[in-house]
Backbone bond lengths (Angstrom), bond angles and torsions (degrees), N, CA, C in turn:
res aa  C-N    CA-C-N  psi(-1)  N-CA   C-N-CA  omega(-1)  CA-C   N-CA-C  phi
1 M - - - 1.427 - - 1.520 112.04 -
2 K 1.306 117.71 -30.70 1.460 118.31 -175.06 1.521 112.11 -62.88
3 I 1.307 119.24 -24.53 1.455 120.81 179.44 1.528 111.50 -72.26
4 L 1.312 118.20 -16.84 1.463 120.69 179.44 1.518 112.65 -66.71
5 V 1.296 117.18 -31.69 1.466 121.06 179.62 1.522 107.58 -116.93
6 F 1.310 114.78 79.64 1.456 122.06 -175.27 1.521 108.24 -115.17
7 L 1.323 117.18 124.23 1.464 122.24 178.71 1.522 108.66 -116.75
8 P 1.337 116.06 90.74 1.458 118.63 -178.14 1.525 111.89 -63.55
9 K 1.302 115.70 130.79 1.467 122.91 177.55 1.530 112.88 53.95
10 A 1.304 117.19 39.73 1.467 121.24 -178.66 1.522 111.67 -53.98
11 Q 1.315 116.69 -36.57 1.462 120.56 -178.87 1.525 112.01 -66.14
12 D 1.347 117.28 -21.41 1.457 121.19 178.67 1.525 112.79 -94.47
13 V 1.329 116.88 -14.92 1.461 122.39 -173.89 1.527 111.88 -98.78
14 F 1.341 116.69 -35.33 1.456 121.18 -173.85 1.525 112.12 -111.54
15 N 1.316 114.98 149.61 1.464 121.70 172.08 1.523 108.54 -79.87
16 E 1.310 117.28 169.78 1.465 121.14 -179.32 1.523 112.44 -60.02
17 D 1.346 118.11 -29.36 1.464 120.97 -179.57 1.533 113.02 -84.78
18 G 1.359 117.35 2.44 1.455 121.57 177.79 1.517 114.15 94.33
19 S 1.323 117.63 -7.06 1.466 119.88 178.25 1.534 109.59 -78.73
20 L 1.338 115.72 157.49 1.456 120.55 179.33 1.525 110.85 -72.06
21 Q 1.321 115.17 146.81 1.461 119.56 170.88 1.532 108.09 -59.00
22 T 1.316 117.81 152.01 1.470 121.43 -174.90 1.522 113.00 -63.23
23 D 1.326 119.05 -26.34 1.460 120.69 -179.01 1.530 113.55 -90.61
24 E 1.332 118.08 5.50 1.470 121.72 179.26 1.529 110.01 -92.74
25 D 1.345 115.83 146.39 1.461 122.21 -179.60 1.532 109.77 -88.05
26 Q 1.318 116.62 111.39 1.463 121.76 -176.64 1.526 111.91 -61.37
27 I 1.311 118.40 -41.57 1.468 121.39 -178.52 1.529 110.59 -61.37
28 T 1.327 116.71 -43.10 1.465 120.96 179.16 1.525 110.84 -61.79
29 W 1.337 117.34 -43.71 1.467 120.34 179.88 1.519 111.75 -69.97
30 F 1.339 118.55 -37.59 1.464 120.22 177.01 1.526 110.19 -63.33
31 D 1.336 117.01 -39.32 1.463 120.77 176.88 1.526 110.30 -63.73
32 Y 1.322 116.91 -42.83 1.466 121.63 178.76 1.533 110.46 -60.90
33 F 1.346 116.58 -46.75 1.466 120.03 179.39 1.519 111.51 -65.01
34 S 1.318 117.26 -36.83 1.458 120.86 178.00 1.528 110.54 -61.07
35 R 1.331 116.55 -47.59 1.465 119.78 177.98 1.526 110.90 -62.23
36 T 1.338 116.87 -41.59 1.465 121.28 -179.81 1.525 111.02 -61.49
37 F 1.338 116.63 -48.57 1.465 119.69 -179.29 1.520 111.95 -67.38
38 N 1.328 117.43 -35.64 1.464 119.84 176.88 1.524 111.49 -63.80
39 R 1.339 117.44 -38.97 1.475 120.48 175.22 1.519 111.07 -63.84
40 L 1.332 116.13 -42.21 1.462 120.76 179.63 1.532 110.97 -63.53
41 I 1.325 116.36 -42.00 1.471 121.02 176.63 1.521 109.79 -62.75
42 W 1.341 117.44 -44.63 1.460 120.82 179.96 1.522 110.60 -58.94
43 W 1.331 117.20 -46.89 1.463 120.51 179.87 1.528 111.37 -63.45
44 G 1.317 116.90 -39.86 1.463 119.68 177.92 1.516 112.11 -62.90
45 E 1.330 116.53 -43.74 1.463 120.29 179.40 1.526 111.30 -68.66
46 A 1.331 117.10 -39.59 1.466 120.31 178.00 1.522 110.98 -64.31
47 T 1.329 116.46 -40.21 1.463 120.77 178.03 1.517 111.14 -63.81
48 K 1.323 116.22 -44.49 1.470 120.53 179.23 1.527 110.64 -61.67
49 E 1.334 117.24 -44.05 1.470 121.26 179.51 1.523 110.91 -63.47
50 H 1.326 116.87 -45.14 1.464 119.99 -179.43 1.526 110.86 -64.80
51 R 1.321 115.79 -39.16 1.467 119.53 179.32 1.529 111.39 -61.96
52 S 1.330 116.83 -31.63 1.468 119.71 178.45 1.531 111.45 -70.95
53 L 1.336 117.19 -20.20 1.465 121.90 -179.61 1.526 112.65 -97.99
54 V 1.320 116.79 -34.21 1.468 121.99 -176.03 1.523 108.43 -130.36
55 D 1.319 116.82 124.12 1.456 120.99 178.66 1.531 108.92 -76.59
56 P 1.332 117.69 111.47 1.462 119.22 -176.52 1.526 113.26 -64.79
57 H 1.327 117.78 -24.58 1.463 120.28 -179.13 1.524 111.21 -72.78
58 N 1.327 117.27 -26.42 1.467 119.73 174.24 1.523 111.21 -80.44
59 M 1.320 115.82 -32.50 1.460 121.11 -177.15 1.532 111.45 -79.07
60 I 1.321 116.25 -43.23 1.465 122.59 -179.61 1.527 107.07 -124.48
61 K 1.275 116.56 118.39 1.465 120.28 -177.12 1.525 110.70 -64.25
62 D 1.314 116.08 144.86 1.458 121.58 179.73 1.527 111.04 -58.33
63 F 1.318 114.84 144.01 1.457 122.01 178.41 1.528 108.26 -86.53
64 K 1.340 116.56 118.16 1.468 119.80 -176.00 1.525 112.62 -132.29
65 A 1.320 117.74 17.90 1.463 120.65 -178.62 1.527 109.53 -115.03
66 T 1.297 115.29 -162.87 1.466 119.04 178.29 1.534 109.80 -71.09
67 P 1.323 117.58 154.97 1.464 120.09 179.65 1.520 114.26 -54.58
68 S 1.330 117.42 -29.86 1.470 119.36 179.29 1.528 112.01 -65.68
69 G 1.318 116.80 -16.59 1.463 120.77 178.19 1.516 113.15 -66.67
70 R 1.328 117.01 -16.77 1.473 120.37 178.12 1.515 111.72 -80.69
71 N 1.320 116.96 -16.36 1.466 121.12 -175.90 1.519 111.42 -66.44
72 A 1.314 115.41 150.95 1.460 120.77 175.69 1.533 108.68 -65.99
73 P 1.338 116.56 152.77 1.461 118.87 -179.73 1.516 112.99 -63.01
């Protein structure tokens, strides 16, 4: 999921206050953010729909140990 909200070189594109650098194209970045948010919405809706069909708690047991328990063997 983390790849869905990826901002390549954000430190080079945005000012400290969150505004775009003066040499950046606002339309291009708005289009990029639109696609990013649409993907995030799609994944959220797909997850909600799948959850209504398959109970994830029966499929994947709840995590109740230390965080290191999630690590691969």
